[in-house]
N, C-alpha and C positions, 0 to 999 in steps of 0.2 A: 658965571662959568663954572662947569662941575668940575669937583676936585676928583682927582685921579685916585683910585684906592686899589692897591694891589693885594690880591688873596690867593691863597695857595691850592684851594682846592673848591670843587663843585658847592659844597656846603656853604662856603664863604661868599660865593656868588649869589645863592639863593636868599642868604640871611641878609644881605645887603640891597638886595634889589628893591626893596621897600624905602631905603632912605633917601629921601631927597637931597638934590645938590651932589651928588657923587656919581662917577663913572667908574664902575667896577671892572677891573681887568684881572683876569686869572693868570698867574705865571707858573711855570715850571721848573724853573732854575733860576737862580741868583745871577747866573752869568748872562741872562738874557731880559734884564729889568727895564721898561720904558723909562727914559729919563724925565719925562713929565709928572711922574707919580709923585704926590705930596704925602700920601700916607701908605705905610707898609704893614700888612699883618704877616708876621713869619708863620711858618707852620708850627703845629702842636709839638712840643718837645725836639724840635729842629734844631741843631747846634749850628747856626750860621755863624760866620765871622763878620761881626758887627761893623768893623772898620771897611772891610770888602764892600760889603752891602751899602753903606753910607756913600762911599766914594762913587758908587755907580748911580746915585740918586741926587743930583745938585739941587733939585727942588723938594726934598723930603723935609716934612715938617712934624710929622707924627709917626711913631712906631708903637702899634697898638698890638700887644702881646695876646694870645689864646691861653696862657698859663698865669698863674699868681705869682710865680718864681721869676725874677728877672735878672739872676747872677750872670749870665752870659753876656748881658748888654750893658749892666752898671759901669760907669767909668769909661766907656767905650763909645759914647753917643756924642757928639759935638752939641754945645750949648743951645743951638737954635733947634734942634730937634727934642721933641718931647717924647719921653717914654712912659707908656701907659700899660698897666696890667689887666688880668682878666679876674681880679680879686671879686669873690662872690659867686663864681662859676663852679669852683671845685671844693668848697669848705663842706658841703653836705657830704660828698661821697668820701673825702679823705676822713672825715669825722667818723662815718660809718665803718671805714676800715679800722680806725683806731680803736674804736668800741668793739669790734668783731674780734680783733686779736687779743685784746685785754679779757673778753670772756672765754676764748678759746684757751688761752693760757691758765686761767683760774679755775675752768671748769673741765680742763684736761681733756679736751675733744680729741686732740690729736692721739694722745696715748690710747685712748678708748677706741679710736679708728684702727690703730696698731693691733689692738686685742682682737677687734672684730675680724681683721684679716687674718690672724693667727688662731681664731676661732677659740678664743677663750673668753670666759664670761666671769668677771671680778667685780663684784659690788664694793666699791670704795667711796668714801665720802671725799668732796673736793673742797677747794676754797670757793668763795664767791665774790663778787664784784660788790654785793651790799656791804656798806658802810666802809669800804675801801677809801683811803684818802689819797687821792689822785692830783699830782702837780703838773699842771700844763703850761709849759712854757712858750708863750706865744699867745697873746690875747687879741688878735686880730679876727676875722672872719672864721678861720678853721678853728682857733681855739674857742671861741663863742658857740660854734655849732656843736663841738664835742662837749662842751659844759651840758648843753642843754640835754643831750642824749644820755650823760653821765648821771644829770639830776634825775631823770626818768627811771634810772637803776637804782636810785639811792646810794649812790657814791657821794663821797665828799670832795668837790673840786675846788682848788687853789689856781685861779688864773695868775700868770706872771707877764708883764708886759714890758716895754723898754723903760718905762718910768710908771711909778706908781699913782695910781688914780682910783675912785671910788670903785670898790669891788675888784681891784686888779692890784697885785703885789709888784714892786719894783725888780727889776732884774738884779740889783745889787743885792738883795734878799736871798736869791737862790741858795749861797752856800749854806745858810741857817736853816732854809726850808727842806734841803733834800732828807735830811735824816728823819723828817716829821711824816714823810709820805710813804705810800707802799708801792707806788707807780709813778713815773715821770715820762711825760708825753712831749716829744719835742715837735713843735710847729712854726718853728720861726723860718725867716727868710735866711738864705745864705748870704752873709756880709762878711766883712773883715773880722767885726766883733763875733760873730758866731761861728766861724771857721775854727775848728778844733775845740770849741768851748766845752764839749763834753769830754774831758781828758781824764787821766789817772786820778788826779786829785778829786775832780768832780764825783767819778764813781766811787771813790771811796767814801764819799760823805753819804751816799744812798744807804739806807738801811739794808740788813742781811735778809735775802730773799725778795728783794725790790724787783720790779719789772721795768725796763727801759723801752719805751715804744719810740722809734724815729720815723716819723711821718714829714721830716723836713728835708734835708739832703744829706748824702752820706757824710761830705767832709765835715759836718757839724760834729761828729763823733771821731775819736781817736780809735780807728779799728783795732789796733795791736792792744790797746789798753781794755777794751771792751771783750775782746777775746779771752784775755787773761782772766778777767772777772768770772765770764762763763765757763771756762774750764776749770776753774777753781770751784764751782758750784754755787759761790755766794750770791750772784745775780742771775735773773733771767732777763730776755730781751726779745722783742718783736720788730724786725726791721723790714721797711719797705724800700729803703735806699741803702745804698753800701758804698764805701770807698776802698778799692776802686769798683767801679760798676761795669758790668757785672764782675764778680770776683772772677779771676782766672780759676782753671780747673783744680790747681794744687793749693788754692787759698783755704786757710784754716776755718772760714765762715762755714764753708760746706759741710764742716764735720765737727764743728762746736757744738756742745751739748746746751740744753737750755735755751736754745734758740728757735723762734718761727720766722722764716724768711720768706717774703714775697717779692716778686721781680718789677718793682716799681710799678704797680698797678692801682695804688689807692684812688687814684682819680681817673682810671682808665674803665669806665663803665657805660653801660647803655645810656646815651642821650648826651654824653659829655660834650659832643660838638654842638649839640642845639643849646647846651646852657653856655658854653662858651662864647658862641657867636651872638647870643641874645645880648651878652654884655658888651662886646665888642660893637654890635650895631648900635647900642645905646650911647657908647662913649664916642663912636664916630659921628652920630646925629649931633651930639653936643659941639664937637668940633666943628661941624660946618656951620652951626649955628652961632659960633661965637662965644659958646657957653663955657664956663670952666669944667674941667674934665675931674672926674671923681676918683679917678685910680692912678694918679701920676705919681712916678717914683721920683722922691726927691733925696738927693745925696746917695747914701748907701741904704736907705729906707729905715 
């Protein structure tokens, strides 16, 4: 008997059409979910209420996300339901964004563009990513993808993971590592341990002129503490995520100096659906076959 899989869009229907043993059903609203469903694929970056969703699906056994982040679902899914992410789908595009903003900051691309608009021609030397020491906090798919790109730019990368292992430093070493690096890139999931991790004390340990890059979640960073460092001119930052998100019209992030801000688009690139659903289809095929899933969320990751 086929396993009923709920998908939020036409792309999901197409991606799962070739997976044996599944009945693919497209849904338009969480208020009208068929009770027979055993697998749910929530929409990309859609903030559903996990408790409400699960209560409507008594036969649910798997929630397969289209994102690598799972913070909206962790701790809110009953033990009999497996939670799995699309880890591996967005690492390349997110790493590309992080590399792009580092290059933009060091090569002063935005100031040069402003000078073009003002019709001014001022030749000035800039910094370079060459030989910069970059601390990447998060040694999963995103961090590994970024390291590969930074290596190609002749930067020197230190990866930090939850625990130390070959080629990766432990998270407990971060306080001593911060002052040794020119840039710090955040690529961690949002968990109780990482919420507010980048606070005033963390920022104070970064060296003068260092660049903070947040490709994780806005709540990882204490926004007020970061704004204070930006306004003082001691630190620079590039953010794809903020807390709150988006910032209200009167928020100081809009006018903070030394800041490059993008509207949560690091993974929003052409082909993102195709890459997401390729991971989802592979995971669901393993689920149907009774094989272990590769992206299961355990605890708070």
